[in-house]
N, C-alpha and C positions, 0 to 999 in steps of 0.2 A: 104534248100529251104526257100524263103521268104514267110511268111504267110500273105495273103491278108485278113485282117479282115474287110476292109471297106464295102464291099457289105452287110455283115451280120450286121454290126453296123448300116448301113442306114435303114435296115428293122426294127431293134430294135428301132431306133429313131422315126420311123413312129408310132409305138405302144405308145411311150412316148408322142407324140403329141396328139394322140387320147385320152389318159388318161387326159392330160392337158385340152383339149377341153371339155371333159365330166365333169371334176371338175368345170371348169369355168361356164358351163351352169347351173349346179346344184347350185353353189354358187349365181348366178344371180337370180335364181328362188326362192331360199330358204336362202336368206342372213341372216335371223334371226336365222337360225338353224346351220349354219356353223360358228364356233367360231375361226377359224384359224386366227392367227395374228403374227406379228413379235415378235420373242423371245418366242413364245409358242413352247416348245420343247417336248411336251408329246409323239409325235410319234417318237421322236429321241431316245427313250429308249425301243422301241418295239423289240421283238425277231422274226425275220423272215429270210427266206433263199432266195437265188438268184439262178436262173437257170444259166447254163453255159454261154449263150450269154450275160446276164446282168452282171454276175460276171466279164467276160472279158472286157466288156465295162467300167465298173466302174474302173477296174484295169488300163485300157488304159488311162482314163482321169486323174486318180491319178498320174500316172507316167509322164504325159504330163504337169500337172499343178504345181506340188510341187517339190521342191528341197531344199537342205541344211537343216537347223535346223527345219523348219516347216515340211518338209517331215519326218525327224527322229522322231519328236514329234507325228505325226499322226501314224507312224509305231509302236511306243511304246504304244499308246492308242489302236491300233488294236490288239497288242499282249495281252494286259490286257483283252480286250473285248472277244477275242477268247478263252482265258483260262476260263473265266466265262461262256461263251456259252457252251463250251465243258463239264463243270461240270454239267450244267443244263440238257443238253441232256443225259449225262451219267446217271444221277439220273432218268430221265424219262424212259430210257431204262431198268434200274433195276426195276423200279416200274411196267413196263409192263410185264417183265419176272416173277414178283412176283404175277401177276394176277390182278393188279389194273385196275379199269375201265378206258378205253381209253379216254372217254370224260372228265373224271375228270383230267386225266394227261394233256390233251390239255388245259384245263382251267387253270391249275396250271402254265403251260408254258406261257400262254398268260398274266398271272399276273406278270411274271418275268420282271425285269428292267435291261437292259444292255445299257449303254451309248454308242451312236454311235461315232466311232473314228473321224468322220468329224464334230462333234458338238464342237465348240470352247468355250472358257471361257466366252464369251458373249451370250451363248445359240443361236448362229447363225451357219447355215450350211456352211461349207467350200466348199462344192461341190453342192450347191443348184441347179444350172442350169442343172446338170447332175445326180441328185439324182435318186434313184430307182423308179420304177413305183408304188410300194406299198406306198412310201412316198408321191407321187403325188396325190394319191387318198385318203389318210388318212384324215378324217374330214367329208367325205360324206359317206352315206350308201354303204356297200359292202356286197357281199355274197360269201360264200365258201361252197361247198357241200350242197347247199340248205339252209344253215344257215346264217342269216343276222347278220351284225356287224355294230356298229357305234362307233365313238369316244365318250369316256365317258364325254367329255366336250361339246359335241354338243347339239343342242336343238331339235333333232329329237325325236318324240314321238313314243313309241312302239305301234304297231298295225295300224299305219297310213301309207298308201302307199306313197313311195318316189322313185325318180329315183335311181337305185341301180347299182353299178358297179359289174358285174359278174367276180370275180377274176379267176374262173375256166376257162373261155373263154380266158382271157388274158394269163393265165399260159399255156394253150394249145398252143397258138401262140408262146410263148417264147420257149417252148419245140420243136416246129416245126423248128424255126430258128436255135436252137442249133443242131438239128438233121441234118439240111442242112449243117451246118458248119463241123460237124463231118464227114459226107460223103465226103465233099469237100477235107478235109485234109488227107483222107485215114489213119486215126489213127488206131493203133492196139488196142486202148481202145474203143471197139465198143459200150460200154454202157455209154460212157462219156456224151452223150446228156441227160441222165437221172439224172445226178449229181446235187445236191443242196448243196450250201454252204452259211454260214452266211457272211455278208458284210465284217466282219473283216478278214476272210480267203481269200476273193476275193482281198483285199488290199495286203495281205502278199504273195500271190502266184505269181510265175513268170511263165506266160503262154508262155513258149518257146517250141521249138520242142521236147525237151526231156520230158517235163511234158505232152505235148499233145500226145505223143506217135506216132509221125509222122514217117511213113515208108519211108526211102530213097530208091526210085526206081532205083537209079543208082548203088546200091549195089546188088550183087548176093545173092541168098538165102544162099549160103555157107558163104559169108562174114557176113551176118546178124547173122547167127548161131554162128560164132566165136565170134562176138561182144557180143552176148547174154551170151555166155559161160564165157567170160572174166568178164562181169558184175556180174554174179552169183558168180564166184570165188572170185571176189573182195569184195563181200558183205558177204561171208561166215564167220560166227562167229560174225557178227554184228547184232544189232537190226534194223530191217527194219521198218522205219516210213512211214506210208501211208498218202497221202494227203486226202484220202477218208475216212472220219470217219463214 
């Protein structure tokens, strides 16, 4: 089957536009506080994850925009970023298992620096017009779980009320669009809408029918059972690498 991503991408772009408008409004009202400028790449080293719909959209734009040597160069940078991200998350998981304070772990993760694969040698974003929503809001006050955050380079003063982007609300909308997509494609991976991945993995993943676990309704249950059996037999004795870390 051909996967029609467009209706879901359009819903995602509406959220992106809202984020842009909120940032522009805050920047206009508090120009002295927002320090964002060309070649300021502080947010391009932040560690954050994408929901399914945003990951697929970033992947779609990457495949549409880049080819040849530039594409290969970005893929190589994505591989390096993904390996570093994996090690950071692995350490965080071990620390949690060892009983380390969760807030402390989150603070340590927030302090980590992973260079975005789309950041070029001139400290400019290669995917600026299609960058994630987190990138669009970085520089103005945001809140997650009731805790406020600001860019370390900004001029916002602690304890002073400012317009704040509630990332929990935005994340909820992104999950909802992801869930609509998962229901639409009738995937066998029913929990896929809950998936979060770093931008590097979004670039590296091929969001095809096999990955998305789309059920072919033209096949009988017996045919699908045989296909599953062949898949298991073919994998026997091999190490199975999951996309979901």
